[in-house]
C-alpha positions in Angstrom: -0.2 0.0 -0.1 2.8 2.3 0.5 3.4 3.0 -3.0 0.2 3.8 -3.6 -0.9 7.0 -4.5 -4.2 8.2 -2.5 -6.5 10.6 -3.2 -9.2 12.1 -1.0 -11.9 14.2 -2.5 -13.3 15.9 0.5 -11.6 16.9 2.9 -13.2 16.7 6.0 -13.0 15.4 9.7 -13.5 12.0 8.6 -11.1 12.6 5.6 -8.2 13.9 7.7 -8.7 11.5 10.1 -7.7 8.7 7.2 -5.2 11.1 6.0 -3.5 11.2 10.1 -4.0 7.1 10.4 -2.1 6.4 6.8 0.9 8.6 7.9 0.6 7.0 11.4 1.1 3.8 9.2 3.6 4.5 7.5 2.5 5.8 4.2 4.5 8.8 2.7 2.5 11.9 3.0 3.9 13.2 -1.0 1.5 10.0 -2.2 -1.6 11.5 -0.5 -3.5 14.2 -2.7 -6.5 16.2 -1.3 -9.2 18.1 -3.4 -11.7 20.6 -1.5 -13.6 23.8 -2.7 -12.5 25.1 0.8 -9.3 26.6 0.1 -8.3 27.6 3.4 -9.1 24.1 4.6 -6.3 22.9 2.0 -4.2 25.0 3.0 -4.2 23.8 6.5 -3.9 20.2 5.2 -0.9 20.8 3.3 0.2 22.6 6.3 -0.4 20.6 9.2 0.3 17.0 7.2 2.7 18.0 4.5 0.5 16.4 1.7 -0.5 17.1 -1.6 -3.2 19.2 -2.4 -5.3 19.7 -6.0 -6.9 22.4 -7.7 -9.2 20.3 -9.5 -11.1 16.8 -8.3 -9.8 16.2 -12.3 -5.7 16.5 -11.6 -6.2 14.7 -8.3 -8.1 11.3 -10.6 -5.9 11.2 -12.9 -2.4 11.5 -10.3 -3.9 8.4 -8.0 -4.6 4.8 -7.3 -7.2 4.9 -4.9 -10.1 8.1 -4.8 -11.7 7.7 -1.8 -15.2 9.9 -2.2 -15.2 12.2 1.7 -18.1 14.1 0.3 -21.4 14.1 1.6 -23.8 12.0 0.4 -26.4 14.7 -1.0 -22.9 16.1 -3.2 -21.8 12.7 -4.6 -23.9 12.7 -7.8 -22.6 16.2 -8.9 -19.0 15.6 -7.7 -19.3 12.1 -10.0 -21.2 13.6 -13.0 -18.5 17.0 -12.8 -15.4 14.8 -13.5 -17.2 12.0 -15.3 -14.8 12.4 -17.8 -11.4 12.3 -16.0 -13.4 9.0 -14.1 -13.8 7.2 -17.4 -9.8 8.0 -18.0 -9.0 6.5 -14.9 -7.8 3.0 -13.8 -8.9 3.7 -10.2 -10.3 2.1 -7.1 -13.0 4.1 -5.6 -13.9 3.9 -2.4 -16.5 5.7 -1.0 -17.6 6.4 2.9 -21.1 8.3 1.9 -23.5 7.0 4.5 -26.8 5.6 2.0 -25.4 6.2 -1.1 -25.0 2.0 -2.7 -22.8 0.5 -5.3 -25.8 0.4 -7.7 -25.9 4.3 -7.5 -22.1 4.5 -7.8 -21.6 2.9 -11.1 -24.6 4.2 -12.4 -23.4 7.7 -12.4 -19.9 6.4 -13.2 -21.3 5.1 -16.0 -18.5 2.6 -16.3 -17.4 -0.8 -14.7 -15.4 0.9 -12.0 -14.1 -1.0 -9.0 -16.1 0.4 -5.7 -16.0 -0.6 -2.5 -18.3 0.7 0.1 -17.5 1.6 3.3 -19.8 2.1 6.4 -17.4 3.8 9.3 -18.1 5.2 12.7 -17.4 8.5 14.4 -14.7 6.8 16.7 -12.5 6.6 13.6 -11.8 10.6 14.3 -10.1 9.3 17.3 -8.3 5.7 15.7 -10.7 3.7 16.9 -13.8 3.4 14.6 -15.2 0.1 13.5 -15.9 -0.4 9.4 -18.0 -2.5 7.5 -16.2 -3.4 4.1 -18.3 -4.4 0.6 -16.6 -4.4 -2.7 -18.0 -4.8 -6.5 -17.3 -7.4 -8.5 -14.8 -5.6 -10.2 -12.6 -4.8 -7.3 -9.2 -7.2 -7.2 -7.7 -8.9 -4.6 -5.2 -6.4 -4.3 -7.6 -3.7 -3.9 -9.7 -5.5 -1.4 -6.2 -5.4 0.6 -5.2 -1.6 -0.6 -8.5 -0.5 0.7 -9.2 -2.6 4.2 -5.5 -1.0 5.2 -7.1 2.3 4.2 -9.8 1.5 6.4 -7.6 0.1 9.4 -5.6 3.1 9.8 -8.4 4.2 12.1 -9.5 1.5 13.6 -10.6 -2.0 12.5 -12.6 -2.6 9.5 -14.8 -6.1 8.8 -16.1 -7.2 5.3 -19.7 -8.3 4.7 -20.6 -10.4 2.1 -24.0 -9.1 1.1 -24.1 -5.2 0.3 -27.6 -5.4 1.9 -25.1 -5.9 5.2 -24.4 -2.7 5.2 -27.8 -1.5 6.4 -27.3 -3.6 9.5 -23.8 -1.9 9.9 -25.4 1.1 10.1 -27.6 0.4 12.8 -25.1 -1.2 14.4 -21.4 0.4 14.4 -22.5 3.5 12.3 -25.0 4.9 14.8 -24.0 2.3 17.5 -21.5 5.5 19.6 -24.8 7.6 20.0 -26.3 4.8 21.6 -23.9 5.0 24.5 -23.8 8.5 24.3 -27.8 8.0 25.6 -26.6 5.6 28.0 -24.3 7.4 29.3 -26.2 11.1 29.2 -28.7 9.0 30.9 -26.3 7.7 34.1 -25.1 11.0 34.3 -28.6 12.6 34.9 -29.5 9.5 37.4 -25.7 10.0 39.6 -26.8 13.7 39.7 -30.1 12.8 41.1 -28.5 10.5 43.4 -25.7 13.1 44.8 -22.9 12.8 43.1 -21.4 15.9 41.4 -21.7 16.4 37.1 -17.8 16.3 37.2 -17.2 13.2 39.6 -20.2 11.7 37.8 -19.3 12.2 34.0 -15.3 11.1 34.8 -16.9 7.6 36.6 -19.1 6.8 34.0 -16.6 7.4 31.6 -14.0 5.3 32.9 -16.4 2.3 33.5 -17.8 2.6 29.8 -14.0 2.5 28.2 -13.1 -0.6 31.0 -16.3 -2.1 30.2 -15.3 -2.0 26.2 -11.9 -3.1 27.4 -13.0 -6.1 29.2 -14.9 -7.4 26.0 -12.4 -6.8 23.7 -9.8 -8.7 25.6 -12.0 -11.4 27.2 -12.9 -15.1 25.3 -16.4 -15.0 27.1 -19.3 -13.2 25.5 -21.6 -10.4 27.1 -23.6 -12.2 28.5 -21.2 -14.6 30.3 -19.3 -10.6 31.2 -22.4 -9.7 32.7 -23.2 -12.8 34.5 -19.8 -13.1 36.3 -20.7 -9.3 37.4 -24.5 -9.4 39.0 -24.5 -11.4 42.5 -28.0 -13.3 43.0 -29.6 -10.5 45.6 -27.0 -7.9 45.1 -27.2 -4.3 43.9 -26.5 -4.7 40.1 -29.4 -7.8 39.5 -31.5 -5.2 41.0 -30.6 -2.7 38.3 -30.5 -5.7 35.3 -33.7 -6.9 36.6 -35.3 -3.2 36.4 -33.6 -2.9 33.1 -35.1 -6.4 31.5 -38.9 -5.8 33.2 -38.9 -2.4 31.3 -38.5 -4.5 28.0 -34.0 -3.2 27.4 -33.7 -5.5 25.2 -36.6 -5.3 23.1 -36.3 -1.6 22.9 -32.8 -2.1 21.8 -34.4 -4.4 19.3 -36.8 -2.2 18.0 -34.3 0.9 17.9 -31.5 -1.0 15.9 -34.2 -2.0 13.5 -35.7 1.5 12.9 -31.9 2.6 11.8 -32.2 -0.4 9.3 -35.0 0.8 8.2 -33.7 4.5 7.9 -30.4 3.3 6.1 -32.5 1.3 3.2 -34.8 4.3 2.7 -32.1 6.9 2.3 -30.6 4.6 -0.2 -33.1 4.9 -2.0 -33.8 8.7 -1.6 -30.4 9.5 -2.3 -29.6 6.5 -5.0 -29.9 6.8 -8.5 -33.3 6.8 -9.7 
């Protein structure tokens, strides 16, 4: 991968995070290009990360082996249309991190049999602890699969899915998932303050507890259900809390929430995609 030129159309937060991850993993700054309509943003990236900037998307496409589409989903169709001739000439891998834009739409807009990898990263990628679901179309070679995976692994873990429809489930689980944990932390903080803790104390305890629980889950061989059982003593305080969660339909509520997110992902794909 270190010999490949990688270009980012769009220089926002996620693109910046990926660029930082690539550089940290040993990719040369001089083999990274960025194009963005915001000249101030380009200047900042060139100064802080020493990457190449491109005046136009067309010039970037001509210089790279991989094009990462890192603009807002609503802008993807226009970005491709404006650079259609450049895409036609270039033999590049297209990596899309735009939520809700499926490969069929990308292929329709590109108008040719391009190698396309669709990725669904999440916001913890901004601090190099992301989780990304990835799917490749039939035109992607083994080398290109490795390349796409390495790009996304620079900011966390990457998991391939067999069917593109699984990306909707990935969106519901990990794409939207950080907000679920933030909501739980928010509710715990409010309850802790009501119990008499200061906001500062409550927040620090909750944040460290969330970090510790996640670390235990990542490093343990047991399933979360077994980890939960081990810290739930019969007749103890934890059991009382867990029973209260269960009596009020916690599991069913989580199931409904993830299904709603999955269904919305499907709807967005229909709304934002090619007709």
